[in-house]
C-alpha distance (Angstrom), angle and dihedral (degrees) to the residues before:
residue distance angle dihedral
M1 . . .
I2 3.79 . .
K3 3.80 92.8 .
D4 3.81 90.8 50.3
A5 3.80 91.5 47.3
R6 3.81 91.9 51.5
A7 3.80 90.6 50.8
E8 3.80 90.8 49.3
V9 3.80 96.7 54.7
G10 3.80 108.9 17.0
T11 3.79 130.8 -146.0
V12 3.78 139.3 -92.6
A13 3.82 123.8 -145.9
P14 3.82 116.0 -116.1
T15 3.81 94.8 -115.4
D16 3.81 92.0 49.5
A17 3.81 90.3 46.0
A18 3.81 90.6 51.1
G19 3.80 88.6 58.0
E20 3.79 91.0 50.4
L21 3.79 90.8 50.5
S22 3.80 95.1 48.2
S23 3.81 92.4 47.3
G24 3.79 92.6 47.9
G25 3.78 89.6 -119.7
A26 3.79 94.4 129.1
V27 3.76 142.2 29.5
F28 3.79 113.4 -129.8
L29 3.80 112.4 -141.1
D30 3.81 116.4 -164.4
V31 3.82 110.6 -160.1
R32 3.80 97.0 -177.1
E33 3.80 121.9 115.1
A34 3.82 120.7 -87.1
E35 3.81 92.6 -105.6
E36 3.80 91.0 55.5
W37 3.81 93.7 44.7
Q38 3.79 96.1 53.5
H39 3.81 91.7 52.6
G40 3.79 93.0 57.4
H41 3.78 136.1 -21.2
I42 3.77 142.1 151.4
D43 3.79 109.0 -84.9
G44 3.76 110.0 -116.1
S45 3.79 94.4 28.3
V46 3.79 120.7 131.1
A47 3.80 112.8 -121.6
A48 3.81 112.4 -136.5
P49 3.81 115.0 154.2
R50 3.81 110.8 -136.9
G51 3.79 92.9 -114.1
L52 3.82 90.9 60.3
L53 3.79 99.2 38.3
E54 3.79 97.7 109.4
F55 3.82 91.9 51.4
F56 3.80 92.6 50.3
A57 3.83 96.1 41.5
D58 3.81 99.1 46.3
P59 3.82 108.2 92.2
T60 3.83 89.8 -153.2
S61 3.81 93.6 55.1
P62 3.80 119.6 101.0
R63 3.83 86.1 -134.2
H64 3.83 94.3 53.8
K65 3.80 114.8 138.8
E66 3.79 108.0 -134.1
Q67 3.81 92.4 -142.0
L68 3.81 88.4 68.0
D69 3.78 110.5 84.0
P70 3.82 120.4 167.2
S71 3.82 90.8 -139.5
R72 3.82 94.4 53.0
R73 3.82 127.3 84.0
V74 3.81 112.5 -99.7
V75 3.81 124.8 -165.2
V76 3.80 110.0 -161.6
I77 3.81 120.2 -148.0
C78 3.79 136.5 -168.5
A79 3.80 132.3 150.6
S80 3.81 97.6 -74.4
G81 3.81 107.9 -8.4
A82 3.83 107.6 -90.6
R83 3.81 98.9 100.1
A84 3.79 89.4 38.7
A85 3.81 90.6 55.9
L86 3.79 92.2 53.9
A87 3.80 92.0 44.0
A88 3.81 92.5 48.3
A89 3.80 91.3 51.4
T90 3.81 88.5 50.4
L91 3.80 90.6 52.5
K92 3.82 90.5 51.0
R93 3.81 89.9 52.5
M94 3.81 88.4 49.3
G95 3.81 90.4 57.7
Y96 3.81 102.2 -95.5
E97 3.79 104.5 151.6
D98 3.81 104.9 -157.5
V99 3.79 115.8 32.7
A100 3.81 129.9 156.2
I101 3.79 137.3 172.8
L102 3.80 119.9 -124.4
D103 3.81 101.7 -114.9
G104 3.80 108.5 -117.3
G105 3.79 92.0 4.3
L106 3.77 120.9 -125.4
K107 3.81 89.2 -27.9
G108 3.81 89.5 58.6
W109 3.80 90.7 47.6
A110 3.81 91.9 52.4
A111 3.82 92.3 43.7
A112 3.82 88.2 56.0
G113 3.82 88.0 58.0
L114 3.81 93.9 -112.0
P115 3.82 119.2 150.3
L116 3.79 126.4 -94.3
G117 3.78 128.4 -161.9
E118 3.78 131.0 -150.9
H119 3.79 122.7 -151.7
E120 3.75 137.3 147.8
Y121 3.78 111.6 -88.7
A122 3.80 104.4 -107.7
G123 3.78 93.7 -147.8
I124 3.71 135.7 -111.7
């Protein structure tokens, strides 16, 4: 399933993704659990644990996160890319037009020397 999901949405290299984030060209969606997020994440990313993704991504849901817009580019992040692949495929099926997986996940981001932030998870 993960291999199929990756093929369906594709990936973006960490350095290219960093440019998209800094330019405001993409929303970064972190689908890791709250515990993982607070111990290191990409500043500016939207926290949406995988188990709650559909609630947060559906514009008709009372739990919708306004940063998530089906017409906007979304780069999905997890620790290494597996959960992100499944989440990205889900977003495509939900009508999100431009979705990509951060290649290598947060580990790939850190390996590229890109900055991480640490904050308390503000809750759901």
